Each structure stands twice: as C-alpha cells, then as structure tokens.
C-alpha positions in Angstrom: 12.9 11.0 21.1 15.3 8.9 19.0 18.2 7.3 20.6 21.4 6.7 18.6 21.1 3.3 16.8 23.8 3.3 14.1 25.2 5.1 11.1 23.3 6.0 8.0 26.4 5.7 5.8 25.5 4.7 2.2 22.2 6.5 2.2 21.3 9.6 0.3 17.9 11.3 0.3 16.7 13.1 -2.9 13.6 15.2 -3.2 11.6 14.4 -6.3 9.1 17.2 -5.7 6.6 14.9 -3.9 8.9 14.0 -1.0 12.2 12.4 0.0 13.3 9.4 -2.0 16.0 7.0 -0.7 19.1 6.5 -3.0 22.2 4.4 -2.7 25.4 6.3 -2.2 27.3 3.2 -3.2 26.2 -0.2 -4.5 26.5 -3.5 -2.7 29.4 -5.6 -3.9 28.3 -8.9 -5.5 31.5 -10.7 -4.3 31.0 -9.5 -0.7 27.4 -10.8 -0.9 28.6 -14.2 -2.1 31.1 -14.5 0.8 28.5 -13.4 3.4 26.0 -16.0 2.1 28.5 -18.8 2.1 29.4 -18.1 5.7 25.7 -18.0 6.7 24.9 -21.2 4.8 28.2 -22.9 5.7 29.3 -23.4 2.1 33.0 -23.6 1.4 34.5 -20.6 -0.3 37.0 -22.3 -2.6 37.5 -23.0 -6.3 36.1 -26.5 -6.0 32.8 -25.2 -4.6 32.5 -22.1 -6.7 29.3 -23.2 -8.4 27.8 -24.3 -5.0 26.6 -20.7 -4.4 25.6 -18.4 -7.2 24.3 -14.8 -6.4 22.4 -12.8 -8.9 20.5 -9.5 -8.7 16.7 -10.0 -8.4 15.0 -6.6 -8.0 15.0 -3.2 -6.3 12.7 -2.4 -3.4 11.9 1.1 -2.0 14.6 0.8 0.6 16.5 -2.3 -0.4 17.9 -4.6 -3.1 17.0 -8.2 -3.4 19.4 -10.9 -4.6 18.8 -14.5 -5.7 21.0 -17.0 -3.9 21.1 -20.4 -5.7 23.0 -23.0 -3.7 23.4 -26.8 -3.3 21.2 -26.4 -0.2 18.3 -24.7 -2.0 17.2 -21.3 -3.1 17.3 -18.2 -0.9 16.7 -14.5 -1.1 19.0 -11.9 0.5 17.6 -8.4 1.2 20.3 -5.7 1.5 18.8 -2.6 3.1 19.6 1.0 3.1 20.2 2.3 6.7 16.9 4.3 6.7 16.3 3.3 10.3 19.6 1.7 11.3 19.4 -1.7 13.1 15.7 -1.3 13.8 14.3 -2.0 10.3 16.2 -5.2 9.6 15.9 -6.6 13.1 12.2 -5.9 13.2 11.6 -7.6 9.9 13.5 -10.7 11.0 11.7 -11.0 14.4 8.3 -10.3 12.8 8.9 -13.1 10.2 10.0 -15.5 12.9 7.0 -14.8 15.1 4.5 -15.2 12.2 6.2 -18.4 11.0 6.1 -19.8 14.5 2.6 -18.7 15.6 0.5 -19.0 12.4 0.2 -21.1 9.3 0.8 -18.1 7.1 3.5 -19.2 4.6 6.2 -16.6 5.1 9.9 -16.8 4.3 12.0 -18.6 6.9 14.8 -16.4 8.3 18.2 -18.1 8.0 20.4 -15.2 9.3 20.6 -11.5 9.5 23.0 -8.7 10.3 21.3 -5.6 11.7 24.5 -3.6 12.3 26.1 -2.2 9.1 29.9 -2.4 9.2 30.2 -5.7 11.0 31.3 -7.5 7.8 32.7 -6.8 4.3 29.3 -6.0 2.9 28.9 -2.7 4.8 25.1 -2.8 4.8 22.4 -4.5 6.9 21.1 -7.7 5.4 18.6 -10.5 5.8 18.9 -14.0 4.4 15.8 -16.0 4.0 14.4 -19.0 2.2 12.9 -18.3 -1.3 9.1 -18.7 -1.4 8.1 -20.9 -4.4 5.7 -19.7 -7.0 5.2 -16.3 -8.7 3.4 -13.1 -7.6 -0.3 -13.4 -8.1 0.0 -10.1 -10.1 1.4 -12.0 -13.0 -1.0 -15.0 -12.9 -4.2 -13.1 -12.1 -5.6 -12.8 -15.6 -5.2 -16.5 -16.2 -6.7 -17.6 -12.8 -10.3 -18.8 -12.7 -13.1 -17.2 -10.7 -13.0 -20.1 -8.2 -9.2 -19.7 -7.7 -9.6 -16.0 -7.1 -12.3 -16.6 -4.5 -10.2 -19.3 -2.8 -7.2 -16.8 -2.6 -9.5 -14.1 -1.1 -10.8 -16.5 1.5 -7.3 -17.6 2.4 -6.1 -14.0 2.8 -9.1 -13.4 5.2 -8.0 -16.4 7.2 -4.4 -15.0 7.3 -5.7 -11.7 8.7 -7.8 -13.4 11.3 -4.7 -15.3 12.5 -2.7 -12.0 12.7 -5.4 -10.7 15.1 -4.3 -13.5 17.5 -0.6 -13.4 16.8 1.5 -12.5 19.9 1.1 -12.6 23.7 -0.3 -16.1 23.8 -3.0 -15.4 21.2 -4.1 -12.1 22.5 -2.3 -9.7 20.2 -0.1 -7.0 21.7 -0.3 -3.9 23.9 1.1 -0.6 22.6 1.7 0.7 19.1 5.1 0.1 17.5 7.4 -2.5 15.8 8.5 -5.8 17.2 12.1 -6.2 18.5 13.2 -2.5 18.3 13.7 -1.9 22.0 17.5 -1.5 22.6 17.4 -4.5 25.1 15.4 -6.7 22.8 16.5 -10.4 22.6 16.7 -11.4 19.0 16.1 -15.0 19.9 13.0 -14.3 22.0 9.9 -16.3 21.1 7.7 -13.5 22.3 9.2 -10.2 21.1 8.2 -7.0 22.7 6.8 -3.9 20.9 9.4 -1.1 20.5 9.7 2.2 18.6 7.9 2.2 15.4 9.7 1.6 12.0 7.7 3.6 9.4 8.8 5.8 6.5 6.5 8.5 8.0 9.0 8.7 10.9 12.3 8.1 9.2 12.1 9.6 5.7 14.5 12.4 4.9 15.1 14.9 7.7 12.2 13.5 9.8 14.6 10.9 11.2 16.3 13.6 13.3 13.3 15.5 14.5 12.9 15.4 18.3 9.6 13.6 18.1 8.5 10.5 20.1 8.8 7.3 18.2 7.0 5.0 20.5 6.1 2.5 21.6 2.9 4.5 21.9 0.3 3.8 24.6 -2.6 4.7 22.4 -3.8 5.8 19.0 -4.1 9.3 20.5 -0.4 9.4 21.3 0.7 7.9 17.9 -1.3 10.3 15.8 -0.2 13.3 17.9 3.4 12.3 17.2 2.6 12.0 13.5 1.0 15.5 13.4 3.9 17.0 15.3 6.2 15.7 12.6 4.1 17.4 10.0 4.1 20.6 12.0 7.9 20.6 12.5 8.5 19.9 8.8 6.2 22.6 7.5 7.3 25.2 10.1 10.8 24.7 8.7 9.4 24.9 5.1 7.6 28.1 5.9 10.7 29.7 7.3 12.6 28.8 4.2 9.9 29.6 1.7 11.2 31.5 -1.3 8.0 31.9 -3.3 4.4 32.9 -2.4 3.1 29.6 -3.5 5.6 27.8 -1.1 4.5 30.0 1.7 0.8 29.6 1.0 1.1 25.8 0.9 3.1 25.6 4.2 0.6 27.9 5.9 -2.3 25.8 4.6 -0.7 22.5 5.9 0.1 24.0 9.3 -3.4 25.3 9.7 -4.8 21.9 8.8 -2.4 20.0 11.0 -3.2 22.1 14.0 -6.9 21.7 13.3 -6.5 17.9 13.2 -4.5 18.1 16.4 -7.4 19.7 18.1 -9.6 16.9 16.8 -7.4 14.0 18.0 -8.8 13.8 21.5 -12.4 14.0 20.2 -11.9 10.9 18.0 -9.4 9.0 20.2 -9.4 8.9 24.0 -6.2 10.5 25.5 -6.2 8.4 28.6 -6.0 4.7 28.1 -5.2 2.1 30.7 -4.1 -0.5 30.1 -2.3 0.3 26.8 -4.3 -0.1 23.6 -4.7 -3.5 22.2 -2.8 -3.9 18.9 -2.3 -6.5 16.1 0.2 -7.1 13.3 -1.2 -5.4 10.2 0.3 -6.0 6.7 -0.8 -2.8 4.9 0.8 -3.8 1.6 -0.9 -7.1 0.8 -1.0 -6.4 -2.9 -1.0 -9.0 -5.6 2.7 -8.5 -5.9 3.2 -9.7 -2.3 1.0 -12.8 -2.6 2.8 -15.8 -4.2 0.8 -18.5 -6.0 1.6 -21.7 -7.9 0.4 -22.6 -11.4 -3.0 -23.6 -10.0 -3.4 -20.2 -8.2 -2.9 -21.7 -4.8 -1.2 -19.3 -2.3 2.4 -20.4 -1.6 3.6 -17.5 0.4 3.1 -13.9 1.6 6.1 -11.5 1.3 6.7 -7.8 1.8 7.0 -7.7 5.6 9.3 -4.6 5.8 8.0 -2.1 8.3 5.0 -4.3 9.3 4.1 -3.1 12.9 1.7 -3.7 15.7 -1.0 -1.2 15.1 -4.5 -0.5 16.6 -7.1 -3.1 15.9 -9.2 -0.5 14.0 -6.4 -0.4 11.4 -6.8 -4.1 10.7 -10.5 -3.6 9.9 -9.6 -2.3 6.4 -9.7 -4.4 3.3 -6.4 -5.8 2.0 -4.5 -3.8 -0.6 -5.3 -6.2 -3.5 -9.1 -5.6 -3.0 -8.9 -1.8 -2.9 -10.3 0.0 -5.9 -13.4 1.6 -7.5 -16.7 -0.3 -7.4 -18.2 -1.9 -10.6 -21.3 -4.0 -10.4 -21.7 -5.0 -14.0 -19.1 -7.2 -15.7 -17.6 -5.5 -18.7 -18.5 -7.0 -22.1 -15.2 -8.1 -23.7 -16.6 -7.6 -27.2 -17.3 -3.9 -26.5 -13.6 -3.1 -26.2 -11.1 -2.4 -28.9 -8.7 -5.2 -30.1 -5.1 -4.2 -29.9 -1.8 -6.0 -30.7 0.8 -6.9 -28.0 3.1 -4.3 -29.5 0.6 -1.5 -28.9 -0.3 -2.6 -25.4 2.0 0.0 -23.8 4.6 -2.6 -22.7 8.1 -1.6 -23.8 9.8 -4.3 -25.9 12.9 -4.2 -23.7 11.0 -5.4 -20.7 11.7 -8.9 -19.5 9.1 -11.2 -21.1 8.4 -12.9 -17.8 7.2 -9.6 -16.4 4.7 -8.9 -19.1 1.0 -9.1 -18.6 -0.7 -10.8 -21.6 -3.4 -8.4 -22.8 -5.0 -11.2 -24.9 -5.6 -8.7 -27.7 -7.7 -6.3 -25.7 -7.2 -2.6 -24.7 -5.9 -1.6 -21.3 -9.3 -0.1 -20.5 -11.0 -3.5 -20.6 -8.6 -4.9 -18.0 -9.0 -1.9 -15.7 -12.8 -2.3 -15.8 -12.6 -6.1 -15.3 -10.3 -5.7 -12.3 -12.8 -3.2 -10.7 -15.6 -5.7 -11.3 -13.6 -8.6 -9.8 -12.6 -6.5 -6.8 -16.2 -5.5 -6.1 -17.3 -9.2 -6.1 -14.3 -10.4 -4.1 -14.8 -7.8 -1.4 -18.1 -9.5 -0.6 -16.3 -12.8 -0.4 -13.7 -11.3 1.9 -16.2 -9.8 4.3 -18.4 -12.9 4.4 -15.4 -15.0 5.4 -14.3 -12.4 8.0 -17.8 -12.5 9.5 -17.4 -16.3 9.8 -14.0 -16.0 11.5 -14.9 -13.0 13.7 -18.6 -12.8 14.7 -18.1 -9.2 15.8 -16.6 -8.2 12.5 -19.4 -5.9 11.3 -19.3 -4.0 14.6 -15.5 -3.7 14.5 -15.6 -2.3 11.0 -18.3 0.2 11.8 -16.5 1.5 14.8 -13.3 1.8 12.8 -14.7 3.9 10.0 -14.2 7.4 11.5 -10.8 6.4 12.9 -9.6 5.1 9.5 -10.8 8.3 7.9 -9.0 10.4 10.5 -5.7 8.6 9.7 -6.4 9.2 6.0 -6.8 12.9 6.7 -3.5 13.0 8.7 -1.6 11.1 6.0 -2.8 13.5 3.3 -2.2 16.6 5.5 1.5 16.8 4.9 1.4 16.2 1.2 0.2 18.3 -1.8 -2.8 16.1 -2.3 -6.2 17.6 -1.6 -5.3 19.7 1.6 -8.3 22.0 1.0 -10.8 19.1 0.8 -9.2 17.4 3.8 -9.8 20.6 5.7 -13.4 20.6 4.5 -13.8 17.1 6.0 -12.2 18.2 9.3 -14.5 21.1 9.5 -17.5 18.8 8.9 -16.4 16.4 11.7 -15.9 19.4 14.1 -19.6 20.2 13.3 -20.5 16.6 14.0 -21.4 16.0 10.4 -19.9 12.5 9.9 -19.3 12.3 6.2 -16.9 9.9 4.4 -13.5 11.3 3.8 -13.5 9.6 0.3 -16.7 11.4 -0.6 -15.3 14.7 0.3 -12.0 14.1 -1.6 -13.9 13.2 -4.7 -16.7 15.7 -4.7 -16.0 18.5 -2.2 -18.2 19.1 0.8 -20.5 21.6 -0.9 -21.4 19.0 -3.6 -22.3 16.3 -1.2 -26.0 15.6 -1.1 -27.1 13.7 2.0 -30.0 12.2 0.1 -27.8 10.8 -2.7 -24.7 8.7 -2.4 -21.6 10.2 -4.0 -20.2 8.7 -7.1 -17.1 6.6 -6.9 -15.6 4.5 -4.2 -17.3 4.7 -0.8 -17.7 2.6 2.3 -21.1 1.5 3.5 -21.9 0.8 7.2 -20.8 -2.8 6.8 -17.5 -1.5 5.7 -17.9 -2.8 2.1 -16.6 -0.5 -0.6 -19.5 0.4 -3.0 -20.0 2.6 -6.0 -22.7 4.2 -8.0 -20.7 3.3 -11.2 -22.6 0.4 -12.8 -19.9 -0.6 -15.2 -19.4 -0.8 -18.9 -22.6 0.4 -20.6 -24.3 1.3 -17.3 -26.3 4.4 -17.2 -24.3 5.9 -14.3 -21.0 5.3 -16.0 -21.6 6.8 -19.4 -23.0 10.2 -20.4 -23.5 12.0 -23.6 -22.2 15.5 -24.1 -25.4 16.8 -22.6 -25.0 14.7 -19.5 -27.8 12.3 -20.2 -27.4 8.5 -20.9 -27.2 7.7 -24.6 -30.4 6.2 -26.0 -30.3 2.5 -27.1 -29.5 2.2 -30.7 -28.4 5.9 -31.1 -25.0 7.1 -32.2 -23.3 9.2 -29.5 -20.0 10.4 -28.3 -19.6 9.3 -24.7 -17.1 9.8 -22.0 -16.3 7.4 -19.1 -16.6 9.7 -16.1 -13.3 9.0 -14.2 -12.6 10.6 -10.9 -12.1 14.3 -11.3 -8.5 14.9 -10.1 -8.3 18.5 -11.1 -10.3 20.2 -8.4 -11.9 23.7 -8.6 -9.9 25.0 -5.6 -6.6 24.8 -7.4 -5.5 21.3 -6.2 -4.5 19.4 -9.3 -3.1 16.2 -7.9 -4.8 12.9 -7.0 -4.5 11.3 -3.6 -1.3 9.4 -3.1 -1.8 5.7 -4.2 -0.9 2.8 -2.0 2.2 0.9 -3.1 1.6 -2.1 -5.2 -1.8 -0.9 -6.3 -3.7 -3.9 -7.7 -3.2 -5.0 -11.3 -2.5 -1.9 -13.4 -2.1 -2.3 -17.1 1.5 -3.5 -16.6 3.9 -3.7 -13.6 4.8 -0.2 -12.5 2.6 1.5 -15.0 1.0 4.9 -14.2 -1.5 7.3 -15.6 -0.7 10.9 -16.5 -3.0 13.9 -16.3 -1.1 15.4 -19.2 -2.0 12.5 -21.4 -5.4 12.1 -22.9 -6.1 9.4 -25.5 -9.2 8.4 -27.4 -10.0 4.7 -27.6 -12.7 3.3 -29.9 -15.1 1.0 -28.2 -16.8 -1.5 -30.3 -20.5 -1.5 -29.4 -22.6 -4.7 -29.3 -25.4 -5.0 -31.9 -28.1 -2.3 -31.4 -26.0 -0.2 -29.0 -24.5 3.2 -29.4 -21.2 3.7 -31.3 -18.9 5.4 -28.9 -15.6 7.2 -28.8 -14.4 7.1 -25.3 -12.0 9.6 -23.9 -9.8 8.1 -21.3 -7.9 10.6 -19.2 -4.8 8.9 -17.7 -3.5 10.3 -14.5 0.1 9.8 -13.4 0.1 8.6 -9.8 3.6 9.6 -9.1 
C-alpha cells in the first residue's frame, strides 16, 4: 500500500489515447529558480552580483524540466520535477547519484543540493541541483565518431555495468527490489542507502498512484511481478465497468484474460518463496546515446538520465544497454547504393536549433538507419566479449535470464494496446512448455513459427546476442521481388525492403512500445508513421538491379 508522502499539486495527467501523460498545471518561475540556486551555491543575491548566476531553460524531460545554471563557480544543471511520486522520486535520484559517484568510477553528475518536499521554498516544486557534465550526448556525435571510438565507448559501458553489479552493500549489490532512499525513515546522508518502495512510472502514472497495490520493497521477482499484474487487473477492471463501446469492452476483457493467465504463470517462472531476499543490482534501463556524454574525441565524459533507476533483479541487468538494441544487420550498407538528398529535404525542420541537427552528409535517412543497425550488430559482439572478460559466468547468467526477461516483456505489453493477442499466444506456448522467444511470436505469430527455421528480424541466441536473418543492403534475405524471390544480378526489378509487419492479421495494428531514447533515429525525436508510405530511389552499383524501394514508416507514438 502507498503511504502519504506529499502533495501532487502542480501535476495534471492527460490521456493521449496510449496512456497517461504528465502535464504541468503551472510553470516554474525563472526568478524563483535563480534565488534557490543562489542560496544553494552561496552566491549573493544583489545587483552587484547579478551576472554571477544566470539561469536559462535547457530542455523538457518526461517528468521534469532542466535548466542551465551558469555561475562564477562553474556550470550546473537544475532538474525541477513534477510531483509524480512526491518526495520519493527526487530523493531517490539524489541518493542513487551519490552512491554511484562514491562507489564506482562511472562519471555521473555530482549532487550539490536537493529539495524533495514541494512547498518548502518559493519554487513550489521538488528540485535537484547538480554539476553539469562536460561534453555532448553521443547521439549528436555518433556519425562523426570512428569505429575505434565506438568500440571503446561500448567497452566502457560494459565496464560501467559490471561495476553496478557490485555497487552497494560493500560490493555485493542489494537485497530486495525497489528504489534507494525511499523508506520514510531513510537518512539522506547515509553512505549505504537502503532499498525502499519502487519509483517507477508503471506504479505512479495516472490513477495507478492511488491503487491499493504494494509498492515494495519486494522480497522477490515473484512479488514484484504480481504487484505489476494486479495494477493491470485493477486498471482494466475499472475500464471494463466504464466501457461505452463494444471495442472498449472487448479490449478490457482481452487484457484481463491475459493478465490473469500471466498471473497463473508467475510462480512457474519465478519462485514464490525466497529466503534470503533476492539479490538485486542497480540497472540503468535508459542508457541510450542521448544519456551518454562524450567529448570531441568520442571519449565518455559522463552518464546521465538516472531518474527512476532502481535496484532490480540480476536477470534484468543481463540485457544489452539501450543504445545497442535494434534489428540485426550483418552486411555493411553500401553508401553508393542510397539516394543523395540535400539537407533541406532530410526531414529536419528549418526552425530546429542547428546544434540539434544530425548531418545527413547528403544521404537519405534509410542509409543511416541501415548503417546504425549494422553498427549495433557489430558492437553487441564487442559488448558481450567485454562482459565475458569482466564476469566469467556471463553467458550462463544471460541464458538463465532469457525466459525471465521475456516474461517481463509480456507483462509490460499486457496492459497496452500493443500485440495482446500475440502475447497471449506466447503465454499459451510457455504453459505448454514450448519455450519460444517472445520477440519471435510478436513478429510472426505462433502459428508461423517454424522450429527448423529461425524467425526473421531481431532475435536472441543462447548466448544472449541479438541476431537476425536480415543480411543487410542487397542481401538476399532483405530484398524480394514482387514474386517473393531475390532479384537476379543485373536484372531490373522493383524490390521492397521487408520491414517488420506491424499490422497483424488478428486486428492488432500497432507496434510494440519503443524504449525511450531509442538509438539514433533520423533526427532527435523523429518517428515513423504507419499512415505514411514513401518511395525512395536507391542507386544500384554497376551490374546490380535498379530498385525502387518502398519504405513504410511507422509512428512509434
């Protein structure tokens, strides 16, 4: 159950059709931010020192706003947070950053001060003041970085993850699942913060904040996932009672049936009795290129984005970092086979800040998508090789985590409008002890899976390495003629790149929900829409087929 922790004044939840979205009921006052920063940094607030502290807006986050604070003492960042989980979210981020800063060599922002109780000062919101990490997000430098620099970054991230396995409790990680420093009696100055109730949008978004559901700390994965499923059941039981159309009623009934089916499976995948409490580690699930800071030489200068980072089961930390997640591509795309475009036709609005633009170097968006897939495929091998060096049992840990990670993926999709029928097919297969990959089922459906052939698209092999049957630009498994056969060398053919088939046969028409900060789209914040289909002319190399490629773009919401 949730205990009272503070007011949610200033927060409004809107529903965009895909779920609740946090909005600001009022905006932070820039003069109030200036005064709070001056007090925290001990800078005089008088006319003579007016230019000693200058506050400017930096960017919006999902649940916060960030401000640049330029002072005579250096550069800082202030995060002002919506009260999505009053007191807990800000306090947890501050204590997590302090622990990581003290216990590892991961370059994280140093916490200067924080206020976890809105209303204690003129700002009226929770806030966190921290040092500004030098450099720029790797997202904006990636295309200019060399292969050696990208490999070095990948190895460094593996080393960071290895250190997080040992962070806490004198190098042994933690016990129980939850977030650091959220117990009511937590000492904010403790060098060894305890795990408390979990801070996660799954548990605090919209009306879920008030549901009478346990928030942790959880003794085991079993208890944590049961609480998650109980949230889904409570939410969709209410939706079913309020359903005004048959479609709404059918969807709510489908989700409830699936959630209860997964609830029956929990104890089969995760032991219900665990003593002592399950071993857990800090896991940064949003380690995208936007949260990895690098200098001009591509060297990592910092890791940001520690909101809602929690102590989670070790099997969660056996996943690849966010910036390496994507479709597999084994053949490097030939730059000369892609259309030349001008900067003005690259899909980047002219009003965007020039510093936020990705230089397309005169090539179509499709080239950069394929190049990123190829690079991710190569760098995943680098990552796993380095993890094997750092953790000799890594392959075994990854193998044992596969079913558990899939189960969490099924639960996270259960309460959404993304693929509930195929998630149910996967759950039915697991109940029959047919251990198929969740990603295979999402992409192809259970009836189309052939045990003798790997499914096309992103999969996970037994070593945990994402693989694919797509062979890349010009590969026979990636290109088909209208008859379905590969085009003959030297022939003229109309070909289509076979992208994942989002529109399924059983009436589900939306793709699985993307992870935040998905790696290197065509431009920051860009998305792909199912309603938009464009034809891009691909220049063939000498002696190859002339191709008109239909690229179906799917908006990821």
